[in-house]
C-alpha positions in Angstrom: 42.7 -12.5 -45.7 40.2 -10.3 -43.9 36.7 -11.8 -43.1 34.3 -11.2 -40.3 32.4 -8.3 -38.8 33.3 -5.0 -37.3 31.9 -3.7 -34.1 32.6 -0.1 -33.0 32.8 0.5 -29.3 32.9 4.0 -27.9 34.0 4.5 -24.3 34.9 7.3 -21.9 37.1 5.0 -19.9 40.8 4.4 -20.7 40.8 2.0 -23.7 43.9 0.1 -22.7 42.5 -0.8 -19.3 39.3 -2.1 -20.9 41.1 -4.2 -23.5 43.4 -5.6 -20.8 40.5 -6.5 -18.6 38.7 -8.2 -21.5 41.8 -10.2 -22.5 42.6 -11.1 -18.9 39.1 -12.7 -18.7 39.5 -14.5 -22.0 42.9 -15.7 -20.8 41.1 -17.8 -18.2 39.4 -19.7 -21.0 42.4 -19.6 -23.4 45.4 -20.2 -21.1 47.8 -20.5 -24.1 46.5 -17.2 -25.7 49.0 -15.3 -27.9 48.7 -11.6 -28.7 50.5 -9.4 -31.3 50.5 -5.6 -31.3 50.1 -4.0 -34.7 50.6 -0.8 -36.5 53.0 -0.5 -39.4 54.0 -4.1 -38.7 52.1 -6.9 -36.8 53.9 -9.1 -34.3 55.5 -11.1 -33.2 52.8 -13.1 -31.4 53.7 -13.6 -27.8 52.0 -15.1 -24.8 49.5 -12.8 -23.2 51.5 -12.5 -20.0 54.4 -11.0 -22.1 52.2 -8.4 -23.9 49.7 -7.5 -21.1 51.5 -4.3 -20.2 52.1 -3.2 -23.8 48.5 -2.7 -24.9 48.4 0.8 -26.4 46.6 3.6 -24.4 45.5 5.3 -27.6 45.0 4.2 -31.2 46.5 0.8 -32.0 45.8 -2.7 -33.0 45.8 -5.9 -30.9 45.6 -9.3 -32.6 44.4 -12.3 -30.4 44.5 -16.0 -31.0 43.7 -18.9 -28.7 47.1 -20.5 -29.1 49.9 -20.8 -31.6 48.0 -23.4 -33.7 45.1 -20.9 -34.2 47.6 -18.1 -35.0 49.3 -20.2 -37.7 46.0 -21.1 -39.3 44.9 -17.4 -39.3 46.5 -16.8 -42.7 44.6 -19.7 -44.3 41.1 -19.3 -42.7 41.1 -15.6 -41.7 38.7 -14.7 -39.0 36.4 -17.7 -39.7 35.4 -19.9 -36.8 37.4 -23.1 -36.4 36.4 -26.5 -35.2 35.7 -25.5 -31.6 33.5 -22.6 -32.8 36.2 -20.1 -31.9 38.4 -18.0 -34.1 41.0 -15.3 -33.8 40.1 -11.6 -33.6 41.6 -8.2 -33.7 40.8 -5.0 -31.8 41.6 -1.8 -33.6 
């Protein structure tokens, strides 16, 4: 299920460094954050510390959930906000 909004960001800086910085900051609020890298196939979802260095430098997809519970519910509720007014998101 795909729901939500798209925001296009254009940058002259290295994309992977910007995404890593953004997710490092979010990890402070979401200490159990899980991330999956995508392309032909998505996953597996792993703790952020395990995927931090694997963020693609060029085109790619990064899927982010607060924890494994949010990741499991993603299929049912898509990108909709959950009880805590937070929801999963993807960066393409």
